[in-house]
Each structure stands twice: as structure tokens, then as C-alpha cells.
C-alpha positions, 0 to 999 in steps of 0.5 A: 320620294318619287322620281319619274323620268319620261321622254326617252325613245328611238331617234336617228343619229343626229337627232334630239330628245328631251328627257324630263324627271318629275320629282315629288315627296321632298323639297325639290328646290333644296337639292342638286339633281343629276342625270346618269346613264347605263349602257348594256354591259357598262357601269352607270355613269354621270351625264350631267348635274345641276345645283339646287338653284340651277346656277351651276352645271357640270357635264361628262366630257362625252356630252359637253356641247351636245347636252344641256341640263336645266330645272324648273323648281316651280314644276319640280322637274329637271330636264336633259336636252340631248342634241346631236345624238349618236349611237354611243348615247344609247342607254337607260337614262336615270334621274338622281336626287336626294340619294334616290333614283328614278326607274329610268327611261330608254334612249336608243340612237339608231338608223 
């Protein structure tokens, strides 16, 4: 099983980023997937989750209305569209599925 995140980087407050997580080694379409994040000195927290078929999603209160999780089961990929980014969104973002974690991708929001 492998989960590989990409799309992180440095962005100004108010900007946008789209994270991708490419999955391999398991039947991607059979599993719910999630995005978590961990800021320095803080615990890892759930950001968003999506059901196996993509029909159900859930979000942390802190990102509702700004972030959108989606998936493409044909491409074995889950996405996190992040809009209106704020400095408090700065963290390492991790993809999670089937009890496996990706390596993480750094998102830094700063002017």
C-alpha cells in the first residue's frame, strides 16, 4: 500500500492550493479516505473525509466552506481543494486510508 501526497507549498493568505493523494496497492474504490493535518506543536487533526463512492463528505468546523474533498476512483486519487487559506492552516497535510498514512506534504500560508 502506498499513499503519495503532492501539491503543497507556500501561498499567501487568501490564496488556494489543491492537494492530491495518489493511492496504490489496494482497491481504492472500496475505502473511505481522509485528509489530516498537523501543525508544529499540535496534535494531528482530521480535516476532511470522503466515503468510498464519494457521496458523503465531512469536514472539521475550521475548514467548512473553504475546503472541498473529492475523489476520482478511476485515477485512484483523492483531492483536497483549499481556498481562502489562512496562516492557521499552515501544517503538514497527510492522506489516510485503509489504516495507512502518506508521507505528508507541507502547506505554509504566509505573506
